[in-house]
KOLKOLBA-122570 format. One record per residue (C-alpha): residue number from 0; residue in one letter; x, z, y. Coordinates in steps of 0.25 Angstrom, whole numbers, plus 5000, padded with zeros to 4 digits. Example, Ala and Ser with C-alpha at 12.3 -4.5 7.8 and 13.67 -1.06 7.14 Angstrom:
<atoms>
<0 "A" <5049 5031 4982>>
<1 "S" <5055 5029 4996>>
</atoms>
This chain:
<atoms>
<0 "M" <4776 4890 5628>>
<1 "P" <4773 4881 5640>>
<2 "R" <4783 4876 5651>>
<3 "P" <4780 4876 5665>>
<4 "A" <4776 4861 5665>>
<5 "D" <4766 4864 5654>>
<6 "L" <4758 4873 5663>>
<7 "R" <4758 4864 5675>>
<8 "D" <4743 4861 5674>>
<9 "L" <4738 4874 5668>>
<10 "R" <4728 4881 5676>>
<11 "F" <4721 4895 5675>>
<12 "K" <4709 4893 5667>>
<13 "P" <4698 4903 5672>>
<14 "T" <4690 4911 5662>>
<15 "I" <4675 4913 5662>>
<16 "F" <4678 4926 5669>>
<17 "N" <4686 4919 5680>>
<18 "R" <4674 4909 5682>>
<19 "I" <4665 4921 5683>>
<20 "R" <4674 4928 5694>>
<21 "D" <4675 4915 5702>>
<22 "E" <4660 4912 5702>>
<23 "I" <4657 4927 5706>>
<24 "S" <4667 4925 5717>>
<25 "A" <4661 4912 5722>>
<26 "R" <4647 4919 5723>>
<27 "A" <4652 4932 5730>>
<28 "G" <4646 4933 5744>>
<29 "S" <4635 4923 5741>>
<30 "G" <4625 4933 5736>>
<31 "Q" <4626 4926 5722>>
<32 "A" <4636 4935 5716>>
<33 "P" <4632 4940 5702>>
<34 "I" <4633 4954 5696>>
<35 "A" <4647 4952 5690>>
<36 "L" <4648 4960 5677>>
<37 "H" <4658 4951 5669>>
<38 "V" <4671 4960 5672>>
<39 "G" <4672 4973 5665>>
<40 "D" <4674 4980 5678>>
<41 "T" <4669 4992 5686>>
<42 "Y" <4661 4993 5699>>
<43 "F" <4669 5005 5704>>
<44 "D" <4681 5004 5713>>
<45 "L" <4694 5011 5708>>
<46 "P" <4691 5026 5706>>
<47 "P" <4696 5033 5719>>
<48 "E" <4703 5043 5710>>
<49 "L" <4713 5033 5706>>
<50 "D" <4718 5032 5720>>
<51 "E" <4718 5047 5723>>
<52 "P" <4731 5054 5721>>
<53 "L" <4732 5066 5712>>
<54 "P" <4738 5079 5718>>
<55 "A" <4752 5075 5713>>
<56 "E" <4756 5061 5709>>
<57 "P" <4771 5060 5706>>
<58 "W" <4768 5048 5699>>
<59 "N" <4763 5041 5712>>
<60 "A" <4777 5042 5718>>
<61 "R" <4786 5030 5720>>
<62 "L" <4776 5019 5714>>
<63 "S" <4786 5009 5720>>
<64 "R" <4795 5012 5708>>
<65 "Y" <4794 5008 5693>>
<66 "G" <4788 5017 5684>>
<67 "E" <4787 5019 5669>>
<68 "T" <4785 5007 5661>>
<69 "Q" <4776 5015 5651>>
<70 "G" <4767 5020 5663>>
<71 "E" <4768 5032 5672>>
<72 "T" <4771 5045 5664>>
<73 "E" <4760 5053 5671>>
<74 "L" <4749 5042 5667>>
<75 "R" <4754 5041 5653>>
<76 "R" <4754 5057 5652>>
<77 "R" <4739 5057 5657>>
<78 "L" <4735 5046 5648>>
<79 "F" <4742 5053 5636>>
<80 "K" <4732 5065 5638>>
<81 "K" <4720 5055 5639>>
<82 "V" <4723 5047 5627>>
<83 "V" <4726 5059 5618>>
<84 "N" <4714 5067 5622>>
<85 "K" <4704 5057 5624>>
<86 "N" <4708 5045 5615>>
<87 "R" <4714 5054 5605>>
<88 "L" <4726 5045 5604>>
<89 "P" <4737 5052 5597>>
<90 "L" <4748 5049 5607>>
<91 "T" <4760 5058 5607>>
<92 "S" <4765 5056 5621>>
<93 "E" <4762 5047 5634>>
<94 "H" <4773 5038 5629>>
<95 "E" <4762 5031 5620>>
<96 "I" <4755 5026 5632>>
<97 "Q" <4759 5013 5640>>
<98 "I" <4752 5011 5653>>
<99 "V" <4749 4996 5654>>
<100 "F" <4743 4986 5664>>
<101 "G" <4728 4988 5660>>
<102 "A" <4723 4988 5646>>
<103 "T" <4726 4973 5645>>
<104 "G" <4741 4976 5647>>
<105 "G" <4740 4986 5635>>
<106 "L" <4733 4976 5626>>
<107 "F" <4743 4965 5629>>
<108 "L" <4755 4974 5626>>
<109 "A" <4749 4978 5613>>
<110 "M" <4746 4964 5609>>
<111 "R" <4759 4958 5614>>
<112 "R" <4769 4969 5608>>
<113 "L" <4762 4973 5595>>
<114 "L" <4758 4960 5590>>
<115 "D" <4765 4947 5587>>
<116 "E" <4761 4933 5593>>
<117 "G" <4750 4927 5585>>
<118 "D" <4745 4941 5579>>
<119 "E" <4730 4943 5579>>
<120 "V" <4722 4954 5586>>
<121 "L" <4708 4957 5581>>
<122 "A" <4700 4959 5593>>
<123 "L" <4687 4967 5590>>
<124 "S" <4677 4958 5598>>
<125 "P" <4671 4957 5608>>
<126 "Q" <4684 4960 5615>>
<127 "W" <4689 4961 5630>>
<128 "T" <4691 4947 5635>>
<129 "I" <4705 4948 5640>>
<130 "L" <4710 4952 5627>>
<131 "K" <4711 4938 5623>>
<132 "V" <4721 4935 5635>>
<133 "V" <4729 4948 5631>>
<134 "A" <4730 4943 5616>>
<135 "A" <4734 4929 5620>>
<136 "T" <4744 4934 5630>>
<137 "A" <4750 4943 5619>>
<138 "G" <4751 4931 5610>>
<139 "V" <4741 4937 5599>>
<140 "K" <4728 4931 5594>>
<141 "L" <4715 4939 5596>>
<142 "V" <4705 4938 5585>>
<143 "E" <4691 4942 5589>>
<144 "V" <4683 4951 5579>>
<145 "P" <4668 4952 5582>>
<146 "F" <4666 4967 5582>>
<147 "F" <4660 4975 5593>>
<148 "H" <4646 4969 5592>>
<149 "R" <4646 4973 5577>>
<150 "V" <4650 4987 5580>>
<151 "A" <4638 4987 5589>>
<152 "G" <4629 4981 5579>>
<153 "Y" <4626 4969 5587>>
<154 "D" <4624 4955 5580>>
<155 "L" <4631 4943 5586>>
<156 "D" <4626 4934 5576>>
<157 "S" <4612 4934 5580>>
<158 "P" <4606 4934 5594>>
<159 "P" <4598 4945 5598>>
<160 "S" <4583 4943 5599>>
<161 "G" <4578 4949 5613>>
<162 "S" <4585 4960 5620>>
<163 "L" <4591 4972 5613>>
<164 "E" <4587 4986 5617>>
<165 "P" <4597 4991 5627>>
<166 "R" <4605 5003 5622>>
<167 "S" <4608 5014 5632>>
<168 "H" <4621 5021 5634>>
<169 "D" <4618 5033 5625>>
<170 "T" <4612 5025 5613>>
<171 "G" <4625 5018 5608>>
<172 "R" <4625 5011 5594>>
<173 "D" <4617 5015 5583>>
<174 "G" <4625 5023 5573>>
<175 "R" <4619 5014 5562>>
<176 "N" <4626 5002 5567>>
<177 "R" <4640 5008 5566>>
<178 "P" <4648 4998 5557>>
<179 "S" <4656 5004 5545>>
<180 "A" <4671 5003 5544>>
<181 "D" <4670 4992 5534>>
<182 "E" <4661 4984 5543>>
<183 "I" <4671 4985 5554>>
<184 "A" <4682 4981 5545>>
<185 "S" <4674 4969 5540>>
<186 "W" <4672 4964 5554>>
<187 "I" <4687 4964 5557>>
<188 "E" <4693 4960 5544>>
<189 "P" <4689 4945 5544>>
<190 "Y" <4698 4943 5557>>
<191 "L" <4710 4949 5551>>
<192 "T" <4722 4940 5548>>
<193 "E" <4736 4941 5544>>
<194 "R" <4739 4940 5559>>
<195 "T" <4730 4952 5563>>
<196 "R" <4739 4963 5569>>
<197 "A" <4729 4970 5579>>
<198 "L" <4715 4974 5582>>
<199 "Y" <4710 4975 5596>>
<200 "F" <4697 4981 5602>>
<201 "N" <4692 4988 5614>>
<202 "N" <4682 5000 5613>>
<203 "P" <4672 5001 5619>>
<204 "N" <4672 4986 5619>>
<205 "N" <4672 4977 5630>>
<206 "P" <4663 4969 5631>>
<207 "S" <4653 4974 5621>>
<208 "G" <4653 4989 5624>>
<209 "V" <4653 4993 5610>>
<210 "M" <4662 5005 5606>>
<211 "M" <4668 5007 5592>>
<212 "S" <4665 5021 5587>>
<213 "R" <4676 5030 5581>>
<214 "A" <4672 5025 5567>>
<215 "E" <4672 5011 5571>>
<216 "L" <4686 5012 5577>>
<217 "A" <4690 5019 5564>>
<218 "A" <4686 5007 5556>>
<219 "V" <4693 4998 5565>>
<220 "A" <4705 5007 5564>>
<221 "E" <4705 5007 5549>>
<222 "F" <4705 4992 5549>>
<223 "A" <4717 4991 5559>>
<224 "K" <4725 5001 5550>>
<225 "R" <4721 4994 5537>>
<226 "H" <4727 4981 5543>>
<227 "D" <4738 4987 5551>>
<228 "L" <4733 4982 5564>>
<229 "W" <4736 4986 5578>>
<230 "V" <4724 4991 5586>>
<231 "F" <4723 4988 5601>>
<232 "S" <4712 4997 5606>>
<233 "D" <4707 4994 5620>>
<234 "E" <4701 5006 5626>>
<235 "A" <4697 5002 5640>>
<236 "Y" <4683 5007 5639>>
<237 "E" <4686 5021 5632>>
<238 "D" <4679 5029 5643>>
<239 "F" <4666 5021 5643>>
<240 "V" <4657 5024 5631>>
<241 "Y" <4642 5026 5632>>
<242 "T" <4638 5031 5619>>
<243 "G" <4640 5043 5611>>
<244 "E" <4651 5038 5602>>
<245 "P" <4664 5043 5608>>
<246 "Y" <4675 5034 5611>>
<247 "A" <4688 5034 5602>>
<248 "S" <4701 5027 5603>>
<249 "V" <4705 5020 5590>>
<250 "G" <4720 5025 5591>>
<251 "S" <4715 5039 5589>>
<252 "L" <4710 5036 5575>>
<253 "P" <4719 5040 5563>>
<254 "G" <4731 5031 5561>>
<255 "M" <4727 5022 5573>>
<256 "Y" <4736 5026 5584>>
<257 "E" <4749 5019 5579>>
<258 "R" <4742 5006 5578>>
<259 "T" <4733 5007 5590>>
<260 "V" <4736 5002 5605>>
<261 "S" <4726 5009 5613>>
<262 "V" <4724 5003 5627>>
<263 "F" <4717 5010 5638>>
<264 "S" <4714 5006 5653>>
<265 "F" <4711 5012 5666>>
<266 "S" <4702 5000 5670>>
<267 "K" <4689 5005 5664>>
<268 "S" <4690 5021 5664>>
<269 "Y" <4695 5022 5678>>
<270 "A" <4688 5009 5684>>
<271 "A" <4702 5004 5687>>
<272 "A" <4704 4990 5681>>
<273 "G" <4712 4986 5694>>
<274 "I" <4724 4996 5692>>
<275 "R" <4727 4989 5678>>
<276 "L" <4731 5001 5671>>
<277 "G" <4730 5004 5656>>
<278 "Y" <4737 5011 5645>>
<279 "V" <4741 5009 5630>>
<280 "C" <4742 5020 5620>>
<281 "A" <4750 5017 5607>>
<282 "A" <4760 5023 5598>>
<283 "P" <4774 5023 5602>>
<284 "G" <4778 5011 5593>>
<285 "P" <4768 5001 5599>>
<286 "L" <4769 5007 5613>>
<287 "A" <4784 5005 5613>>
<288 "R" <4782 4990 5608>>
<289 "M" <4772 4988 5620>>
<290 "H" <4780 4994 5631>>
<291 "P" <4791 4984 5633>>
<292 "A" <4780 4973 5635>>
<293 "H" <4773 4981 5645>>
<294 "V" <4787 4982 5653>>
<295 "G" <4789 4967 5651>>
<296 "V" <4775 4964 5657>>
<297 "G" <4774 4973 5669>>
<298 "Y" <4785 4984 5667>>
<299 "E" <4776 4996 5671>>
<300 "P" <4762 4999 5674>>
<301 "N" <4757 4999 5688>>
<302 "R" <4762 5012 5694>>
<303 "P" <4751 5014 5705>>
<304 "S" <4740 5011 5694>>
<305 "Q" <4746 5021 5685>>
<306 "V" <4745 5032 5696>>
<307 "Q" <4730 5028 5697>>
<308 "G" <4729 5029 5682>>
<309 "I" <4735 5044 5683>>
<310 "R" <4724 5047 5694>>
<311 "A" <4713 5041 5685>>
<312 "L" <4717 5049 5673>>
<313 "A" <4718 5062 5681>>
<314 "R" <4704 5060 5686>>
<315 "S" <4698 5053 5674>>
<316 "E" <4687 5064 5673>>
<317 "Q" <4682 5059 5686>>
<318 "I" <4683 5044 5685>>
<319 "V" <4679 5041 5671>>
<320 "P" <4666 5049 5670>>
<321 "R" <4662 5043 5684>>
<322 "L" <4664 5029 5678>>
<323 "Q" <4657 5032 5665>>
<324 "R" <4645 5037 5673>>
<325 "A" <4644 5025 5682>>
<326 "Y" <4646 5015 5670>>
<327 "R" <4636 5022 5662>>
<328 "E" <4626 5020 5673>>
<329 "C" <4630 5005 5674>>
<330 "R" <4628 5004 5659>>
<331 "E" <4614 5010 5659>>
<332 "A" <4610 5001 5670>>
<333 "A" <4615 4989 5662>>
<334 "I" <4608 4993 5649>>
<335 "A" <4595 4997 5656>>
<336 "N" <4593 4983 5662>>
<337 "L" <4599 4974 5652>>
<338 "K" <4589 4967 5643>>
<339 "R" <4599 4958 5636>>
<340 "P" <4605 4962 5622>>
<341 "Y" <4619 4968 5622>>
<342 "I" <4628 4975 5612>>
<343 "A" <4626 4990 5612>>
<344 "A" <4637 4995 5620>>
<345 "D" <4644 5009 5619>>
<346 "G" <4654 5008 5630>>
<347 "S" <4663 5000 5639>>
<348 "F" <4658 4993 5652>>
<349 "Y" <4649 4982 5645>>
<350 "L" <4637 4977 5638>>
<351 "F" <4639 4965 5630>>
<352 "I" <4626 4957 5632>>
<353 "D" <4620 4947 5622>>
<354 "L" <4616 4934 5630>>
<355 "R" <4617 4924 5618>>
<356 "E" <4602 4920 5619>>
<357 "T" <4604 4918 5633>>
<358 "W" <4617 4911 5633>>
<359 "A" <4616 4903 5620>>
<360 "G" <4622 4889 5622>>
<361 "L" <4627 4891 5636>>
<362 "D" <4641 4889 5641>>
<363 "D" <4649 4898 5650>>
<364 "N" <4645 4890 5662>>
<365 "E" <4631 4892 5660>>
<366 "R" <4632 4906 5656>>
<367 "L" <4640 4909 5669>>
<368 "K" <4629 4901 5677>>
<369 "R" <4618 4910 5671>>
<370 "M" <4625 4923 5674>>
<371 "F" <4628 4919 5689>>
<372 "E" <4613 4915 5690>>
<373 "A" <4608 4928 5685>>
<374 "G" <4618 4935 5694>>
<375 "V" <4626 4943 5684>>
<376 "V" <4639 4939 5677>>
<377 "L" <4643 4945 5664>>
<378 "A" <4656 4942 5655>>
<379 "P" <4653 4931 5645>>
<380 "G" <4654 4937 5631>>
<381 "E" <4663 4926 5624>>
<382 "P" <4676 4930 5631>>
<383 "F" <4675 4943 5624>>
<384 "G" <4674 4937 5610>>
<385 "A" <4669 4924 5603>>
<386 "A" <4657 4931 5597>>
<387 "C" <4652 4935 5610>>
<388 "D" <4648 4922 5616>>
<389 "G" <4634 4924 5622>>
<390 "F" <4637 4939 5626>>
<391 "A" <4640 4944 5640>>
<392 "R" <4647 4957 5644>>
<393 "F" <4640 4965 5655>>
<394 "C" <4649 4974 5662>>
<395 "Y" <4641 4986 5667>>
<396 "T" <4652 4993 5675>>
<397 "A" <4655 4982 5685>>
<398 "E" <4643 4985 5694>>
<399 "P" <4635 4998 5698>>
<400 "P" <4623 5002 5689>>
<401 "E" <4612 4995 5698>>
<402 "K" <4620 4982 5698>>
<403 "I" <4622 4983 5683>>
<404 "A" <4607 4984 5681>>
<405 "E" <4604 4972 5689>>
<406 "A" <4615 4964 5682>>
<407 "A" <4608 4968 5669>>
<408 "R" <4595 4963 5674>>
<409 "R" <4602 4950 5678>>
<410 "V" <4608 4949 5664>>
<411 "N" <4594 4949 5658>>
<412 "D" <4590 4937 5666>>
<413 "L" <4602 4929 5661>>
</atoms>
């Protein structure tokens, strides 16, 4: 480990996302600011229901004091009903729920406490960009498994000829393209080593928008059971599915709850990324293993944020459908105006656009320059996975529908 003198000349190294942020800030107020869709964010303010007290709030008293390290009892009680009834997870009590600092905190706890240093995690790719940082901080190795484009039947090995016919939200993937269980196993098997201990995926997927069906989840689950792997299931986008295929949690499948860490977030379902509130559901053993690390990192979750979480759950039937309707309009605006090919998306906040013909041979600087010239900024694909160079993630929830439509037209001119 380094000593103080070893870090004297070390400086923060900006990522491509930091560079985009700084360039947007420099252009703000000049009339040259682009439509910024590179962050998986919302155009809504925090829902007012999160700041409106419920009729009786004993949990909102004495917030100056320390609370429960596992999370407020009332919040976990409400979450227990949610995950049992909606996600079909076989929890026996609210003690199998840990409130965490966003889904990021939950994934860190799982990797840090259930794995040893140097263990390998198979990440079904493309995957959420920050996962690389989480894995590195936890001391484990992330192994990318090209996966979700295959589930969608999209060929990364040959560039498309012309534009693909855009798919509407109610079309989804053709059932004939569904992979078999043997195919799915064959995609993952080559990346298995003696150090493999876990498998990670987020479903619906960020950045591709592809969602595994229950049958596809079952195939991944059987692979995990056959090789005795932990499964880290990132379910941040559970409420945003736009096809007829119902959402399913892998931990609800037979024999999976004991080996699955299900990680959820308030950031997407309640347009509340800023309150940094998430929760983990797991069997008593793994949760008991993770809990001390949570105490060591921050002692307890933020209590005012947990009060907002309780209010959100109490009013979920108002908030979530409102967001679903608004985001569906944004999605339709993007699809109706976009002429570039993209991977057929079932859910989440994104379209993963294929710009390989346009961006072939260009470095990051030139790609950024062209996006700013076109007046629209997307997230470059390579940080989501090595096989995704030449793709770009279009977040259609970051602006209202009319602005999303204009952004899609600008993408056509890249």
